[in-house]
Steps between C-alpha positions, in 0.01 A plus 500: 500500500216538749725725706544736204125505443427570867749786508360647178149480646618673819647781290187527284267517799714768665505707181125459450427590860712814476256625237192405703575609857388848604767609746869575462582272794325209330678580171832493681416161649398359161807652332707304751316182401554571131872567554533187712330302223735647240803394704346159562449445125866574434612269781269221386623530141857477628423183695320356200800578276729321746269201510480483120876526469544208741238284329609195302233576235519876483399551136129554559573679826729746325238588240233545767736711711583713195128559439440593864799732504389665177149556634638639824733739316202629305259527793722624781539854359124516449435407863751761618339764280158422649647531850636845413165609353314371801736686734407822320130397484499529121 
């Protein structure tokens, strides 16, 4: 679970920094960090799903995983939209 949080934080910082940095080169660098964080979130959720599926007591894990997945499905498009706006400096 910490891995998912760390990846989400990496994505969030990259997205935030895209809005704050003054130069296009810096925006490109931060966009890379945001995209890397997005991929890392998906990979971490996949590993967590595998771990939950292999757990002997997966009931609480499944509900937590469902909540995380739901939150990610809601937030991921928002993060991508912010990246696109920041690329255009809007």
